[in-house]
C-alpha positions in Angstrom: -14.7 42.4 52.1 -11.0 43.2 51.4 -10.1 46.8 50.6 -9.2 47.5 47.0 -5.5 47.8 46.3 -4.2 51.3 45.6 -5.1 52.4 42.1 -7.7 49.6 41.6 -10.7 51.7 42.2 -9.7 54.1 39.4 -10.0 51.3 36.9 -13.4 50.2 38.1 -14.5 53.8 37.9 -13.1 54.2 34.4 -15.1 51.1 33.4 -18.3 53.1 33.6 -16.9 55.5 30.9 -16.3 52.7 28.4 -19.7 52.5 26.8 -18.6 51.5 23.3 -18.1 47.8 24.3 -20.3 45.5 26.3 -18.9 43.7 29.4 -20.0 40.5 27.7 -17.6 41.2 24.8 -14.8 41.5 27.5 -15.5 38.2 29.1 -18.5 38.7 31.4 -20.8 35.7 31.7 -24.4 36.8 31.5 -27.2 34.8 33.0 -29.1 32.6 30.6 -32.2 34.7 30.9 -30.3 37.8 29.9 -29.9 36.5 26.4 -32.4 35.9 23.6 -33.1 32.3 22.8 -31.6 32.6 19.3 -28.2 33.5 20.9 -28.0 30.3 22.8 -27.7 26.7 21.8 -28.7 24.1 24.4 -25.2 23.3 25.5 -24.4 27.0 26.1 -27.6 27.6 28.0 -26.9 24.6 30.3 -23.3 25.8 30.9 -24.5 29.3 31.8 -27.0 27.9 34.2 -24.3 25.9 35.9 -22.1 29.0 36.6 -22.5 30.0 40.3 -23.5 33.6 41.2 -20.1 33.9 43.0 -18.1 32.9 39.9 -20.3 35.1 37.6 -19.6 38.1 39.9 -15.9 37.4 40.0 -15.7 37.2 36.2 -17.9 40.4 35.9 -15.4 42.2 38.1 -12.6 41.0 35.9 -14.4 42.3 32.8 -15.0 45.7 34.5 -11.3 45.9 35.4 -10.4 45.1 31.8 -12.9 47.8 30.6 -11.3 50.4 32.9 -7.8 49.4 31.9 -8.7 49.8 28.2 -10.2 53.2 28.8 -7.3 54.4 30.9 -4.8 52.8 28.6 -6.2 54.8 25.7 -5.7 58.0 27.7 -2.1 57.1 28.5 -1.4 55.9 25.0 -2.5 59.2 23.4 -0.7 61.2 26.1 2.5 59.3 25.5 2.2 59.8 21.7 2.1 63.5 22.3 5.3 63.1 24.3 6.9 61.0 21.5 6.1 63.7 19.0 7.7 66.3 21.2 10.8 64.2 21.5 11.0 63.7 17.7 10.4 67.4 17.0 13.5 68.3 18.9 15.8 65.9 16.9 17.6 67.1 13.8 17.3 63.5 12.4 15.4 60.5 13.6 17.2 57.1 13.8 16.0 53.7 14.8 17.7 54.1 18.2 15.8 57.3 18.8 12.5 55.4 18.2 13.6 52.6 20.5 13.7 55.2 23.3 10.1 56.5 22.8 7.0 55.5 24.8 4.7 54.2 22.1 6.5 54.2 18.7 9.0 51.7 20.2 6.1 49.2 20.3 5.6 49.3 16.6 7.3 46.7 14.2 11.0 47.3 14.8 11.9 46.8 11.1 10.3 50.1 10.3 11.7 52.1 13.3 14.0 54.4 11.2 11.0 55.4 9.0 8.7 56.4 11.9 9.7 60.1 11.8 7.8 63.1 13.0 5.2 63.1 10.1 4.5 59.5 10.7 4.1 60.0 14.4 1.6 62.8 13.9 -0.5 60.7 11.5 -0.3 57.8 13.9 -1.5 59.9 16.7 -4.5 61.1 14.6 -5.3 57.6 13.5 -5.1 56.4 17.1 -7.4 59.2 18.4 -10.0 58.3 15.7 -9.9 54.7 16.6 -10.0 55.1 20.4 -13.1 57.3 20.1 -15.0 54.0 19.6 -14.4 53.0 23.2 -17.1 55.6 24.0 -19.2 55.9 20.9 -19.5 52.3 19.7 -16.4 50.3 18.7 -15.7 49.8 15.0 -13.0 47.6 13.7 -9.8 49.4 12.5 -9.9 51.0 9.1 -6.2 50.6 8.2 -3.0 48.8 9.3 -2.0 51.8 11.4 -5.2 51.5 13.5 -4.6 47.8 14.0 -1.2 48.7 15.3 -2.8 51.3 17.6 -4.8 48.4 19.1 -1.6 46.4 19.5 -0.1 49.4 21.5 -3.3 49.6 23.6 -2.9 46.0 24.6 0.7 46.6 25.5 -0.4 49.4 27.8 -2.9 47.2 29.5 -0.2 44.6 30.1 1.8 47.4 31.8 -1.1 48.1 34.1 -1.6 44.5 34.8 2.0 44.2 36.1 2.2 47.6 37.8 -1.1 47.3 39.7 -1.3 43.5 39.9 -4.7 43.6 38.2 -6.8 40.5 38.6 -7.7 40.2 34.9 -9.2 37.0 33.4 -6.5 34.6 32.1 -6.2 35.0 28.4 -7.7 38.5 28.4 -5.4 39.5 25.5 -7.3 37.0 23.2 -10.6 38.3 24.5 -9.6 41.9 23.7 -8.2 41.0 20.2 -11.5 39.2 19.4 -13.5 42.2 20.6 -11.4 44.9 18.9 -10.0 43.4 15.7 -11.8 42.0 12.7 -8.5 40.3 11.7 -4.9 40.3 12.8 -3.1 40.8 9.5 -0.7 43.4 11.1 0.7 40.7 13.3 2.9 39.5 10.4 4.8 42.8 10.6 6.3 41.7 14.0 7.4 38.3 12.7 11.1 38.3 11.7 10.5 35.2 9.7 8.1 37.0 7.4 10.5 39.8 6.5 9.7 40.9 3.0 6.1 39.8 2.9 4.9 43.3 3.2 6.4 44.1 -0.2 4.7 41.1 -1.9 1.3 42.6 -2.8 0.4 39.5 -5.0 1.1 37.2 -2.0 -0.9 39.4 0.3 -3.9 39.2 -2.0 -3.5 35.4 -2.3 -3.5 35.2 1.5 -6.5 37.5 1.7 -4.4 40.1 3.5 -4.4 43.9 3.2 -1.3 45.5 1.6 1.3 45.5 4.3 3.9 47.9 2.8 4.8 50.9 5.0 3.2 53.2 2.4 -0.1 51.4 2.9 -0.4 51.7 6.7 -2.8 54.7 6.5 -4.8 53.5 3.5 -8.4 52.3 4.3 -8.8 48.6 3.8 -11.6 49.1 1.3 -14.2 51.7 0.2 -16.3 50.8 3.3 -13.7 52.2 5.7 -13.0 55.9 6.2 -10.3 58.0 7.8 -10.0 61.7 8.5 -8.1 64.2 6.4 -5.0 64.5 8.6 -4.6 60.7 8.8 -4.7 60.5 5.0 -2.4 63.5 4.5 
């Protein structure tokens, strides 16, 4: 057996800490006898039975690497947000170019960069911490646009790990993560230059079944079934 590349073993160890998501939700292929009958149609059962033990173990390892990368990515994401806040606190005034030089805030929709000042950064950190707790306690879909954006930043961080450590992640893992972590992807429109202005059109948002996209709405719960902590809503 080949030795693990430097740094790889840390991700596999971190995978054991991520108890809020199943390996199956991250791409692992269970054996047919590990699932209840109601979870399987005949075609799916036959397909799972056709997967070799070697292939199943390879995919399971990829899912574990992804789990570890998500866990470690959340740690780095939160740490870098503290650094971003320290950077902004030292500035007399925050500009879009200042945000472009930050670790995490630079990954948010660039149209709003000039508005992502110190108060926003502190609220975003709090919303991110609240959301990432689910990686351990049981994942719940984001409660607001800011938390959807925090998931976007988390995926960005895993992409950094993939390149830096040459992680053998399953092709298309980004889609797997988005399906596992997001109920919908309304916040994606904020990154689309062609959709500039849609965030201000609340009527159109409602017609499209989208949450309000305005900057002022990023920390508002999607509906009465979602809850955020006091500082996030401040």
